[in-house]
N, C-alpha and C positions, 0 to 999 in steps of 0.2 A: 504494500500500500504506500509505503514511503517513497518508493521509486516512482510510482505513478504520480504522486504529488510533485516530486522533483521535476519530472518530465513536464508536467503542466506549468510549473513556474518558469522553467528554462525555455521551453518551446511551446507556448500556449496554442499557436495555430496548428502545429503538428498534433498535439494532444487532442485537440478538438476534432481534427480529421479522423484520428484513430478511433475515438469514442463514438463518433456519429457514423462511422463507416463511409466517409466521403473520400476515401483514398482513391487515387487514380492508378491504373495499371498501364504501363507502356511496354509494347513489344519491341524487343531488340532484334533487328533483322540479321545482324552478324557482327563479328568482331574483326577488326583490321589487325593483321599480324605482320604484314610486310612493312618494315620500317621506312622503306623508300616511298611507298604510297602514302604513308601517314605524314610525311614531311619531316620526319626525324632522321638524323644521320645514323642513329643506333650505336654510335661509338662515343664512349665517354672521353672527354678531353681531360687529360691529367697534366699536371705541371710539377716538375721537380726544380726547385730553385737552385741556381748555381751560385758561385762565390760572389758574383757581382750583385745578385739579388739580396744576398745577406749584407754585403757592404753598404748597399743603398739604405738599409735600415739603421745603420750606425749613426751616432751623434758625434763621435770623435774619431780621430785617426787611430788612437790606441785601441779602440774597440774594433776597428777594421783590421788592424794587425792581429789582434787576438782571433778574429774570425778566420783570417788567412792561415794562421798557424794551426788552428783547429782542423781546417779543411785538408791541410798537408798531413796532419796526424791521422786523419781518417782515410787518407789516400784518395781523396776526391779531386785533388789537384796535385801536380808534381812540384818538386822543389824549384824547378826552373820557372814554372808558371807563377809560383808564389813570389819568386824573386822579381819577375817582370811586373806583377801587380803591385808589389811594395814600392818598386821604383817609380811607377806611375803615381802611386799614392803620395810619395814624398815630393815629387816634382810638380804635379798638377793639382793635388789636393783631393779631399774626400768626395766632393761633388763632381769631380771629373768623370765619375762612374755613372752619373745621372742624379736626378732630383731625389730627395729623401722620400722613401716609401713609408708612409705612416701606418699605424695599426689598422688592420682590416682593409688594407689597400685593395686586395683582390676581391673582397666582398663588394666594395664600392665600384671598382673599375673593371673587374673581370680579368681574364688573362689577356694581356696585351700582346 
């Protein structure tokens, strides 16, 4: 009985339809399963950030160096790549890698 009361409070029109038997029935002719016909690509777009993506989130050069060293430690970049990135960081600055990416960047702007 409590559930029925909750349903009536939360969804008054639906509750009334159910109680009075005014519900409508719709026949489904078929289900589209071909993703090309439905307009969806069917492939999920995934994104794996690289060292530059992480550097663009940094506030200071020391944070960027820490990221670079971490990526070398994880073997995601080589020592020579790290050396080149650090050289660019020292000579051109942190924002030479691009504008700062703030929190929730990809939620707001998607994958660029």
